[in-house]
C-alpha positions as CSV (number, residue, x, y, z in Angstrom):
1,M,114.3,71.1,127.4
2,P,110.9,72.5,126.7
3,G,110.0,73.3,123.1
4,K,109.9,76.9,121.8
5,D,106.5,78.5,121.4
6,F,106.2,78.9,117.6
7,F,102.5,80.0,117.9
8,T,102.8,83.4,119.7
9,A,102.9,86.1,117.0
10,S,105.9,88.4,117.2
11,E,107.2,91.0,114.8
12,N,110.8,90.3,115.7
13,V,111.5,86.7,116.5
14,V,115.1,85.8,117.3
15,V,116.0,82.2,117.3
16,A,119.2,81.0,119.0
17,P,121.6,79.2,116.7
18,A,121.1,75.4,116.5
19,P,123.3,72.6,115.1
20,A,120.8,71.9,112.3
21,P,121.2,74.2,109.3
22,A,117.5,74.6,108.8
23,P,115.8,77.6,110.5
24,A,113.4,77.1,113.3
25,P,109.6,77.0,112.6
26,T,108.1,80.4,112.2
27,F,104.9,82.2,111.3
28,A,104.4,83.4,107.7
29,P,104.2,87.2,107.7
30,E,100.9,88.9,107.5
31,S,99.7,90.0,104.0
32,D,98.6,93.5,103.2
33,S,95.8,92.2,101.0
34,E,92.3,91.7,102.3
35,P,91.5,88.0,103.2
36,T,89.2,86.2,100.8
37,S,86.8,83.3,101.3
38,P,87.0,81.2,98.1
39,I,84.2,78.7,97.4
40,I,85.0,75.3,95.7
41,D,82.1,73.2,94.6
42,G,79.8,75.0,96.9
43,L,82.0,74.5,100.0
44,A,83.2,77.8,101.6
45,L,86.8,78.0,102.8
46,P,87.9,80.0,105.8
47,A,89.2,83.4,105.1
48,S,93.0,83.6,105.5
49,N,95.5,86.3,105.0
50,G,98.5,84.2,106.0
51,A,98.7,85.5,109.5
52,G,100.0,83.1,112.2
53,V,100.7,80.2,109.8
54,Y,103.2,77.7,111.1
55,Y,106.1,77.0,108.9
56,N,109.1,74.8,109.5
57,A,111.7,75.0,106.7
58,R,113.3,71.7,107.8
59,L,110.1,69.9,107.2
60,D,109.3,71.4,103.9
61,P,108.1,68.6,101.5
62,K,110.7,69.6,98.9
63,N,113.4,68.4,101.3
64,Y,112.1,64.8,101.0
65,L,111.8,64.5,97.2
66,E,115.3,63.1,96.4
67,G,117.5,60.3,97.7
68,P,116.9,56.7,98.9
69,L,114.1,55.9,101.3
70,S,115.3,56.5,104.9
71,E,115.5,53.7,107.5
72,N,113.9,56.2,109.9
73,P,110.1,55.5,109.7
74,A,109.0,59.1,110.2
75,T,111.4,60.4,107.6
76,R,110.4,57.6,105.2
77,L,106.7,58.5,105.7
78,R,107.5,62.2,104.8
79,Q,109.4,60.9,101.7
80,M,106.4,58.9,100.7
81,L,104.1,61.9,101.2
82,A,106.3,64.2,99.1
83,R,106.7,61.8,96.2
84,P,104.2,60.5,93.6
85,G,101.7,57.8,94.5
86,I,99.2,57.2,97.2
87,V,100.2,55.8,100.6
88,V,98.2,52.7,101.3
89,A,98.0,51.7,105.0
90,P,96.0,48.6,106.0
91,G,94.6,48.6,109.5
92,I,96.3,46.2,111.8
93,C,95.2,45.2,115.3
94,D,98.0,42.9,116.6
95,G,101.2,41.2,115.8
96,I,99.6,38.6,113.6
97,S,97.8,41.1,111.4
98,A,100.9,43.2,111.2
99,R,103.0,40.2,110.1
100,C,100.3,39.4,107.5
101,A,100.3,42.9,106.1
102,L,104.0,43.0,105.8
103,E,104.0,39.5,104.1
104,A,101.5,40.9,101.6
105,G,104.0,43.6,100.7
106,F,102.5,46.8,102.3
107,D,105.0,49.5,102.9
108,C,103.0,51.4,105.5
109,L,100.7,50.2,108.4
110,Y,97.9,51.8,110.3
111,Q,97.3,51.1,114.0
112,S,93.6,51.5,114.2
113,G,92.2,52.7,117.5
114,A,89.1,50.7,117.1
115,A,91.0,47.5,116.1
116,T,93.5,47.9,118.9
117,T,90.7,48.4,121.5
118,A,88.9,45.3,120.2
119,S,92.1,43.2,120.1
120,R,93.7,44.2,123.4
121,L,90.6,44.8,125.4
122,G,87.7,43.0,123.7
123,Q,85.8,46.3,123.9
124,P,84.1,48.6,121.4
125,D,85.6,51.9,120.2
126,L,84.1,54.1,122.9
127,A,87.1,55.8,124.5
128,I,87.8,52.8,126.7
129,A,91.4,52.2,125.6
130,T,94.0,54.4,127.3
131,L,97.3,55.9,126.1
132,N,99.2,53.0,127.7
133,D,97.1,50.5,125.7
134,F,97.9,52.2,122.4
135,V,101.6,52.7,123.2
136,G,102.1,49.1,124.3
137,S,100.6,48.0,121.0
138,A,102.7,50.4,119.0
139,Q,105.9,49.3,120.6
140,M,105.2,45.8,119.6
141,V,104.0,46.6,116.0
142,C,106.8,49.0,115.3
143,S,109.5,46.5,116.5
144,I,108.5,43.9,113.8
145,N,110.0,45.9,111.0
146,P,111.3,49.3,112.4
147,T,111.8,50.8,108.9
148,V,108.1,50.5,107.9
149,P,106.1,53.6,108.8
150,V,103.2,53.0,111.2
151,I,100.5,55.7,111.4
152,A,98.7,55.4,114.7
153,D,95.3,56.6,116.0
154,A,95.7,58.8,119.0
155,D,92.0,59.6,119.6
156,T,91.7,63.0,121.2
157,G,95.2,63.0,122.6
158,F,93.9,61.6,125.9
159,G,93.4,64.9,127.6
160,G,94.5,68.5,127.5
161,P,97.6,70.1,125.9
162,A,100.0,68.4,128.3
163,N,98.4,65.0,127.7
164,V,98.5,65.6,123.9
165,A,102.2,66.5,124.1
166,R,102.9,63.4,126.2
167,T,101.1,61.3,123.7
168,V,103.2,62.6,120.8
169,K,106.4,62.0,122.6
170,Q,105.5,58.4,123.7
171,Y,104.3,57.5,120.2
172,A,107.5,58.8,118.7
173,Q,109.6,57.0,121.3
174,S,107.7,53.8,120.4
175,G,108.8,54.1,116.8
176,V,105.5,55.4,115.4
177,A,105.9,57.5,112.2
178,G,102.9,59.7,112.7
179,L,99.6,60.0,114.5
180,H,96.2,61.7,114.1
181,I,94.5,63.8,116.7
182,E,90.8,64.4,116.4
183,D,88.2,67.0,117.5
184,Q,85.7,64.7,119.3
185,V,84.9,65.1,123.0
186,Q,86.9,63.0,125.4
187,T,84.0,60.4,125.5
188,K,84.5,59.8,121.8
189,R,83.4,57.0,119.6
190,C,84.3,55.4,116.3
191,G,84.0,58.0,113.6
192,H,81.5,55.9,111.7
193,L,79.0,55.6,114.5
194,M,76.2,58.1,115.0
195,G,75.8,60.6,117.8
196,K,79.2,62.1,117.7
197,Q,80.0,65.3,119.6
198,V,82.9,67.6,118.9
199,V,84.8,70.3,120.8
200,S,85.1,73.9,119.8
201,R,87.4,75.0,117.0
202,E,89.6,76.6,119.6
203,E,90.0,73.4,121.6
204,F,90.7,71.4,118.5
205,I,93.4,73.8,117.3
206,T,94.9,73.8,120.8
207,R,95.3,70.0,120.5
208,I,97.1,70.4,117.2
209,R,99.4,73.1,118.5
210,A,100.3,71.0,121.5
211,A,101.1,68.1,119.2
212,V,103.3,70.2,116.9
213,Q,105.1,71.8,119.8
214,A,105.8,68.4,121.3
215,R,107.2,67.1,118.0
216,D,109.4,70.2,117.6
217,S,110.8,69.8,121.1
218,I,112.1,66.3,120.5
219,P,115.9,66.5,120.6
220,G,117.7,66.2,117.3
221,G,114.8,67.4,115.1
222,S,112.0,64.8,114.7
223,D,110.3,64.1,111.4
224,F,107.2,62.8,113.2
225,V,104.0,63.5,111.2
226,I,101.1,65.2,112.8
227,I,97.7,64.5,111.2
228,G,94.7,66.7,112.1
229,R,91.4,64.8,112.0
230,T,87.9,66.3,112.2
231,D,84.7,64.4,112.9
232,S,82.6,67.6,112.5
233,A,81.3,66.9,109.0
234,Q,78.5,64.7,110.4
235,V,77.8,67.1,113.3
236,L,78.3,70.7,112.0
237,G,78.5,70.2,108.2
238,M,81.2,70.1,105.5
239,D,81.9,73.9,105.6
240,E,82.8,73.7,109.3
241,A,84.9,70.6,108.7
242,L,86.9,72.3,106.0
243,T,87.3,75.4,108.2
244,R,88.7,73.3,111.0
245,L,91.1,71.4,108.8
246,R,92.4,74.7,107.2
247,L,93.0,76.0,110.7
248,A,94.7,72.8,111.7
249,A,97.0,73.0,108.7
250,D,97.8,76.6,109.6
251,A,98.6,75.5,113.1
252,G,101.2,73.0,111.8
253,A,99.3,69.8,110.9
254,D,101.2,68.0,108.1
255,V,98.2,66.0,106.8
256,C,94.4,66.7,106.9
257,F,91.9,63.8,107.7
258,I,88.2,64.4,107.3
259,E,86.3,61.5,108.7
260,G,83.1,60.2,107.1
261,V,83.4,61.7,103.5
262,K,80.1,60.4,102.1
263,T,80.6,60.9,98.3
264,K,83.2,61.1,95.6
265,E,82.2,64.7,95.0
266,L,82.9,65.7,98.6
267,L,86.3,64.0,98.6
268,L,87.2,65.8,95.4
269,A,86.1,69.1,96.9
270,T,88.0,68.4,100.1
271,V,91.2,67.7,98.3
272,A,90.8,70.8,96.1
273,A,89.9,73.0,99.1
274,L,92.9,71.9,101.2
275,A,95.6,71.7,98.5
276,P,98.5,71.5,98.6
277,K,98.1,69.9,102.1
278,P,97.9,66.1,101.8
279,V,94.5,64.5,102.6
280,L,93.9,61.2,104.3
281,V,90.7,59.2,103.6
282,N,89.5,56.3,105.8
283,V,87.6,53.5,104.2
284,I,85.5,51.1,106.3
285,S,83.2,48.6,104.6
286,G,79.7,49.5,105.6
287,G,80.8,52.8,107.1
288,L,80.1,56.4,106.1
289,T,82.7,56.6,103.4
290,P,82.1,54.7,100.1
291,A,84.2,51.7,99.4
292,F,86.8,53.5,97.4
293,T,89.7,51.4,96.1
294,Y,93.1,52.9,96.7
295,K,93.4,53.6,92.9
296,E,90.1,55.5,92.9
297,A,91.2,57.5,96.0
298,E,94.5,58.3,94.3
299,E,92.6,59.5,91.2
300,M,90.6,61.8,93.4
301,G,93.7,63.3,94.9
302,A,93.9,61.6,98.3
303,K,97.5,61.1,99.5
304,I,96.8,58.5,102.2
305,I,94.1,55.8,102.4
306,I,93.6,53.7,105.4
307,F,91.4,50.6,105.7
308,S,90.9,50.7,109.5
309,L,89.0,47.5,110.1
310,V,90.3,45.2,107.3
311,S,92.2,43.0,109.8
312,C,89.9,42.7,112.7
313,V,86.7,42.3,110.7
314,A,88.4,39.5,108.7
315,M,89.6,38.0,111.9
316,V,86.0,37.9,113.4
317,H,84.8,36.1,110.3
318,A,87.7,33.6,110.3
319,V,87.7,32.9,114.0
320,R,83.9,32.5,114.1
321,A,84.0,30.0,111.3
322,A,86.9,28.1,113.0
323,M,85.0,28.0,116.3
324,K,81.8,26.9,114.7
325,S,83.7,24.1,112.8
326,L,85.4,23.0,116.0
327,K,82.1,22.9,117.9
328,K,80.4,21.0,115.1
329,T,83.2,18.5,114.1
330,G,85.2,18.2,117.3
331,T,88.5,19.0,115.4
332,D,90.4,22.0,114.0
333,F,91.5,20.0,110.9
334,V,89.3,22.0,108.5
335,S,90.1,25.4,109.8
336,A,93.9,24.8,109.9
337,Q,93.9,24.4,106.1
338,G,97.1,22.3,106.3
339,M,99.1,24.9,108.3
340,D,101.2,23.1,110.8
341,P,102.9,24.8,113.8
342,K,106.2,25.4,112.1
343,A,104.4,27.0,109.1
344,F,102.5,29.3,111.4
345,F,105.7,30.3,113.3
346,E,107.4,31.0,110.0
347,V,104.8,33.7,109.3
348,M,105.7,35.1,112.7
349,G,109.4,35.4,111.8
350,L,110.7,32.0,113.0
351,N,113.5,31.9,110.4
352,D,114.8,35.3,111.3
353,V,115.1,34.3,115.0
354,V,116.8,31.0,114.2
355,E,119.3,32.8,111.9
356,L,120.1,35.4,114.5
357,D,120.7,32.8,117.1
358,A,123.1,30.9,114.7
359,R,125.0,34.0,113.8
360,A,125.5,34.8,117.4
361,G,127.0,31.4,118.0
362,G,124.0,29.8,119.5
363,S,122.9,26.2,118.9
364,A,119.6,26.0,120.7
365,F,117.6,26.1,117.4
366,N,119.8,24.0,115.1
367,E,116.7,21.9,114.7
368,V,113.2,23.2,114.9
């Protein structure tokens, strides 16, 4: 059943009764007061009088403040966003990196588009990976521990509104907790490379609306998190970037993501300008954003911090060293660092599989 259009203004909106007690998403009513354009730390905000602002009472952050953490990853992510503390999501690129992140105790993961493209295709982050590549990776990653939220890069949504909607639904079906949609052109690139191009404000907001409508059309009421990302700061300036994110928030984005924040002062101003909307910051060593620690980012007011390339860059260094050692010495003894096959498989969940087999009455793995 197609989702209701919550983005067409109407003075008298009638919503059919639904099983869920919460009312359907609506627009905030227009204000009689004149719109204002506040300025924070020299950054002008877009004028807004509250007209056409998306609101879904069911997804109000106050509904996620109490109670135990849900086993549903999207609901759990909303709980984490509503409660104190920053959400730290290390970038993972495959099953091995996901296992290592979980072993280290992280309670949220980030499926980096750049890392996934590199791992699955051996290619740079230049819009080469497809929706199928990202969904296939997400299905695998989310299956490792289905309760841990995974935030996934969705690039531009892989096309027009219908493609964006399809992307949201396939990500949600894969077990992803939330995704970010950006405003680059379809032939996009890593946000920390030069030469980026962005689409118009209108096209960007159309992508966000399509994502929100797709989420709201999922039967049963989905908690899937929509993150609006702009790459316009390096192309059109910070004022335009903030304008786009405010418009994305008004269109229903749950979180705002400004790529390439170059200074602490700009991050502070961004958080202040977009409050109370949560802000995501992306830290890549050697990239456009300073190497903030997650504690520093939290002190500046960021609600989510992702380290997109932490896994794949470390992997390049480790595998390079191992290959050079093998080439030089003729053995992998040094690079193995004493890890035998069983120890490796234990990191990959060997004991869980053996225990499952035994509980089911199997005997194939009595000895491994």
